[in-house]
C-alpha positions as CSV (number, residue, x, y, z in Angstrom):
1,X,-1.8,9.5,62.7
2,X,-0.8,12.2,60.5
3,X,1.9,10.1,58.8
4,X,-0.5,7.0,58.4
5,X,-3.0,9.3,56.7
6,X,0.0,10.8,54.2
7,X,1.0,7.2,53.4
8,X,-2.7,6.0,52.5
9,X,-3.2,9.1,50.7
10,X,0.1,8.3,48.6
11,X,-1.1,4.6,48.2
12,X,-4.4,6.1,46.9
13,X,-3.1,8.2,44.3
14,X,-0.4,5.7,43.0
15,X,-3.3,3.5,42.6
16,X,-5.3,6.0,40.9
17,X,-2.3,7.0,38.5
18,X,-1.6,3.1,37.7
19,X,-5.4,2.4,37.2
20,X,-5.3,5.8,34.6
21,X,-2.3,4.2,33.0
22,X,-3.7,0.6,32.4
23,X,-7.1,1.7,31.4
24,X,-6.5,2.2,27.7
25,X,-4.8,-1.4,27.4
26,X,-8.1,-2.7,29.3
27,X,-10.0,-1.4,26.4
28,X,-7.6,-2.5,24.0
29,X,-7.3,-6.2,25.5
30,X,-10.1,-7.7,23.6
31,X,-8.9,-6.7,20.2
32,X,-5.2,-7.7,21.1
33,X,-6.3,-11.1,22.3
34,X,-8.2,-11.6,19.1
35,X,-5.1,-10.5,16.7
36,X,-3.0,-12.9,18.8
37,X,-5.4,-16.0,18.6
38,X,-6.4,-15.2,15.0
39,X,-3.3,-13.6,13.4
40,X,0.1,-14.1,15.3
41,X,-0.7,-17.8,16.2
42,X,-1.4,-18.9,12.8
43,X,1.3,-17.1,11.2
44,X,3.8,-18.6,13.7
45,X,2.2,-22.0,13.1
46,X,2.5,-22.0,9.4
47,X,6.2,-20.6,9.7
48,X,6.8,-23.6,12.0
49,X,4.8,-26.1,9.7
50,X,7.0,-25.2,6.7
51,X,10.3,-26.6,8.6
52,X,8.7,-30.1,9.2
53,X,7.3,-33.1,7.0
54,X,3.7,-34.4,7.2
55,X,2.7,-32.3,9.6
56,X,-0.9,-32.3,11.0
57,X,-1.5,-35.9,9.4
58,X,1.6,-37.3,11.3
59,X,1.5,-37.0,15.1
60,X,5.2,-37.1,15.1
61,X,6.3,-34.8,12.0
62,X,10.2,-34.8,11.0
63,X,12.1,-31.7,11.1
64,X,13.5,-31.4,7.5
65,X,14.8,-27.7,7.6
66,X,14.6,-26.1,4.3
67,X,13.7,-29.3,2.5
68,X,10.1,-27.8,1.6
69,X,11.7,-24.6,0.3
70,X,13.6,-26.5,-2.2
71,X,11.0,-28.6,-3.3
72,X,8.8,-25.7,-4.2
73,X,11.3,-23.7,-5.7
74,X,12.3,-26.8,-8.0
75,X,8.5,-27.2,-8.7
76,X,7.7,-26.2,-12.4
77,X,4.1,-25.6,-11.5
78,X,5.0,-23.1,-8.8
79,X,7.1,-21.2,-11.5
80,X,3.9,-21.3,-13.7
81,X,1.9,-19.7,-10.6
82,X,4.4,-17.2,-10.1
83,X,4.6,-16.3,-13.7
84,X,0.9,-16.0,-14.0
85,X,0.4,-14.0,-10.9
86,X,3.2,-11.5,-11.7
87,X,1.2,-10.8,-14.9
88,X,-2.2,-10.7,-13.2
89,X,-0.9,-8.4,-10.4
90,X,1.2,-6.1,-12.9
91,X,-1.8,-5.9,-15.4
92,X,-4.5,-5.2,-12.9
93,X,-2.3,-2.4,-10.9
94,X,-1.7,-0.5,-14.0
95,X,-5.0,-0.6,-15.5
96,X,-6.6,0.0,-11.8
97,X,-4.4,3.1,-11.9
98,X,-5.3,4.4,-15.4
99,X,-9.0,3.6,-15.3
100,X,-9.3,4.9,-11.8
101,X,-7.5,8.2,-12.6
102,X,-9.5,8.8,-15.8
103,X,-12.9,8.4,-14.2
104,X,-11.6,10.4,-11.1
105,X,-10.7,13.1,-13.5
106,X,-14.0,12.7,-15.3
107,X,-16.0,13.0,-12.1
108,X,-14.2,16.1,-10.8
109,X,-14.6,18.2,-14.2
110,X,-16.6,21.3,-14.0
111,X,-18.4,20.5,-17.2
112,X,-20.7,18.1,-15.5
113,X,-23.6,18.9,-13.4
114,X,-23.9,17.7,-9.5
115,X,-26.7,15.4,-10.6
116,X,-25.0,14.1,-13.5
117,X,-21.9,13.6,-11.5
118,X,-24.2,11.7,-8.7
119,X,-25.7,9.3,-11.2
120,X,-22.0,8.3,-12.7
121,X,-20.6,8.0,-9.3
122,X,-23.1,5.2,-8.3
123,X,-22.6,3.5,-11.7
124,X,-18.7,3.6,-11.6
125,X,-18.7,2.5,-8.4
126,X,-21.1,-0.5,-8.6
127,X,-18.4,-3.3,-9.4
128,X,-16.8,-2.4,-6.1
129,X,-19.8,-3.3,-4.0
130,X,-20.3,-6.5,-5.4
131,X,-18.8,-9.6,-3.6
132,X,-16.3,-12.0,-5.0
133,X,-19.0,-14.7,-5.5
134,X,-21.2,-12.3,-7.1
135,X,-18.7,-11.1,-9.7
136,X,-17.6,-14.7,-10.7
137,X,-21.1,-15.6,-11.0
138,X,-22.0,-12.8,-13.2
139,X,-19.1,-13.0,-15.4
140,X,-19.2,-16.7,-15.8
141,X,-22.5,-16.4,-17.1
142,X,-21.5,-13.4,-19.5
143,X,-18.5,-15.1,-20.5
144,X,-20.2,-18.5,-21.2
145,X,-19.9,-19.8,-24.6
146,X,-23.7,-19.0,-25.0
147,X,-23.8,-15.6,-22.9
148,X,-24.1,-12.3,-23.7
149,X,-20.6,-11.3,-24.8
150,X,-20.1,-13.8,-27.5
151,X,-23.6,-13.1,-28.5
152,X,-22.6,-9.1,-29.0
153,X,-19.2,-10.2,-30.5
154,X,-21.2,-12.3,-33.2
155,X,-23.6,-9.8,-33.6
156,X,-21.2,-7.0,-34.4
157,X,-19.2,-9.7,-36.7
158,X,-16.1,-9.3,-34.5
159,X,-16.1,-13.4,-34.2
160,X,-17.8,-16.1,-36.1
161,X,-17.7,-18.7,-33.4
162,X,-18.4,-18.7,-29.6
163,X,-15.1,-18.4,-27.7
164,X,-14.5,-20.2,-24.4
165,X,-13.3,-17.1,-22.4
166,X,-12.6,-19.1,-19.4
167,X,-12.1,-22.5,-20.7
168,X,-9.5,-21.8,-23.0
169,X,-5.7,-21.5,-22.2
170,X,-5.2,-18.7,-24.9
171,X,-7.9,-16.4,-23.2
172,X,-8.5,-17.7,-19.5
173,X,-5.8,-15.5,-18.0
174,X,-6.6,-12.5,-19.8
175,X,-10.5,-12.9,-19.0
176,X,-9.9,-13.3,-15.2
177,X,-7.4,-10.1,-15.1
178,X,-10.1,-8.5,-17.1
179,X,-12.7,-9.3,-14.5
180,X,-10.3,-8.2,-11.4
181,X,-9.8,-5.1,-13.1
182,X,-13.5,-4.3,-13.6
183,X,-14.0,-5.1,-10.1
184,X,-11.2,-3.1,-8.6
185,X,-10.9,0.3,-10.2
186,X,-13.7,1.9,-8.3
187,X,-11.3,2.0,-5.1
188,X,-8.6,3.8,-7.1
189,X,-11.4,5.9,-8.7
190,X,-13.0,7.0,-5.1
191,X,-9.6,7.6,-3.3
192,X,-8.1,9.6,-6.5
193,X,-11.4,11.5,-6.4
194,X,-11.0,12.6,-3.2
195,X,-7.2,13.7,-3.6
196,X,-8.2,15.9,-6.5
197,X,-11.1,17.5,-4.5
198,X,-8.2,18.5,-2.0
199,X,-5.8,20.2,-4.4
200,X,-6.2,24.0,-4.0
201,X,-7.5,25.7,-7.4
202,X,-5.0,28.5,-6.6
203,X,-2.3,26.4,-8.2
204,X,-4.6,25.9,-11.3
205,X,-5.1,29.6,-11.4
206,X,-1.6,30.3,-11.3
207,X,-0.4,27.6,-13.8
208,X,-3.3,29.2,-16.2
209,X,-1.6,32.7,-15.7
210,X,1.6,31.3,-16.4
211,X,0.5,29.7,-19.8
212,X,0.6,26.0,-18.9
213,X,-1.8,23.8,-21.1
214,X,-3.6,20.7,-19.7
215,X,-1.0,18.3,-19.9
216,X,1.7,20.6,-18.5
217,X,-0.8,21.1,-15.5
218,X,-1.6,17.2,-15.3
219,X,2.1,16.6,-14.9
220,X,3.3,19.2,-12.9
221,X,0.3,20.1,-10.3
222,X,-2.2,17.0,-10.4
223,X,0.4,14.0,-10.2
224,X,2.7,15.6,-7.8
225,X,-0.2,16.6,-5.5
226,X,-1.9,13.0,-6.0
227,X,2.0,11.2,-5.7
228,X,1.5,10.1,-1.9
229,X,-2.1,8.8,-2.4
230,X,-1.0,6.9,-5.6
231,X,1.8,5.5,-4.1
232,X,-0.1,4.2,-1.1
233,X,-2.8,2.6,-3.6
234,X,-0.2,1.0,-5.6
235,X,1.4,-0.7,-2.7
236,X,-2.0,-1.6,-1.0
237,X,-3.3,-2.8,-4.5
238,X,-0.3,-5.0,-5.1
239,X,-0.7,-7.0,-1.7
240,X,-4.4,-7.5,-2.2
241,X,-4.1,-8.6,-5.7
242,X,-1.5,-11.1,-5.2
243,X,-3.6,-12.6,-2.7
244,X,-6.6,-12.7,-4.8
245,X,-8.2,-16.3,-4.2
246,X,-12.1,-16.3,-4.3
247,X,-12.4,-14.9,-7.6
248,X,-9.8,-17.3,-9.5
249,X,-11.0,-20.0,-7.7
250,X,-14.8,-19.5,-8.5
251,X,-13.9,-18.7,-12.3
252,X,-11.4,-21.1,-13.2
253,X,-10.2,-23.0,-10.2
254,X,-6.7,-22.3,-11.7
255,X,-7.4,-24.0,-14.8
256,X,-7.4,-24.9,-17.7
257,X,-4.1,-26.9,-17.4
258,X,-2.8,-24.2,-15.0
259,X,-3.6,-21.4,-17.4
260,X,-4.7,-19.3,-14.4
261,X,-2.7,-20.9,-11.6
262,X,-1.8,-18.6,-8.8
263,X,0.3,-18.6,-6.0
264,X,-2.8,-18.5,-3.7
265,X,-4.5,-21.3,-5.6
266,X,-1.5,-23.2,-5.9
267,X,-1.0,-22.7,-1.9
268,X,-4.9,-24.0,-1.7
269,X,-4.2,-27.2,-3.7
270,X,-0.9,-28.1,-1.7
271,X,-2.9,-28.0,1.4
272,X,-6.5,-28.9,0.7
273,X,-6.2,-31.2,-2.4
274,X,-3.1,-32.9,-2.0
275,X,-2.9,-32.7,1.6
276,X,0.8,-31.4,1.6
277,X,0.2,-29.1,4.5
278,X,4.3,-28.5,4.7
279,X,4.4,-27.7,1.0
280,X,1.5,-25.5,1.4
281,X,3.1,-23.9,4.5
282,X,6.6,-23.2,2.8
283,X,4.5,-21.7,-0.3
284,X,2.7,-19.4,2.0
285,X,6.0,-18.1,4.0
286,X,7.2,-17.0,0.5
287,X,4.0,-15.4,-0.1
288,X,4.5,-13.7,3.5
289,X,8.0,-12.6,2.9
290,X,7.0,-10.9,-0.3
291,X,3.8,-9.0,1.1
292,X,6.0,-8.1,4.4
293,X,8.6,-6.4,2.2
294,X,6.0,-4.5,0.5
295,X,4.2,-3.6,3.7
296,X,7.5,-2.2,5.2
297,X,7.8,0.0,2.2
298,X,4.2,1.1,2.6
299,X,4.7,1.9,6.3
300,X,8.1,3.8,5.7
301,X,6.2,5.9,3.0
302,X,3.5,6.5,5.5
303,X,5.9,7.7,8.0
304,X,7.9,10.0,5.5
305,X,4.5,11.5,4.3
306,X,3.6,12.5,8.3
């Protein structure tokens, strides 16, 4: 009887230990299932579609290997989209960094009172609180030939006639890039401001005793202390900006005449305007590879930082 009691006791203990080990996975199961259904499965399907022709429309698609990728890489419109995307991303990221750093330093200065800083923080952070649709509608109205921007430019006599900011091949790309910069810099500002407030004042006091001026202090103390945050911000912003779709689509739709065509709008048009789902999948896979490379660098940087 004692042996049976010991066996049953061990069995209960083993079950309790197993239950304790499996409990965290039970809590994570709903999230894991959602990620698999909404993330992993669609990615696998898109990669699969990129190697077939006439997918979705044709019940029996033909395997064509890398043929879709060859067509994409030989399409002149795709190269226009890549060039526009590189300009859009590079200018946006650099401007976000500079403007975000400037406003963060301004809000961190001791020359402004707490109430003044609070008011400016709300004002500067407003663009980040709007959705893409609100931003697109707002700036389309302001950049309209009869909008407030043209009115102000004509009022101060910087131009003699109304400018088609979003309808001109000369200005459309610059206009949507400016809108993206305006809507995205608060993320940098808030993150950098948090980093600035975490830098010890002892470092600045020691540099002042050593006779360092403000420029030397900025490049030898502020920037090195903020470098982990800045690198993370740049990598995240690159991935977010390269995938920007809503803002472009609701302001210019990639026009006029491909002047603001981005990789994201190119993929959308291939899939939902031309119904070339295989070509759209191949383009999406190329974009996925680029974003994955950046994500790998980001993860490695985070591990090195830890």
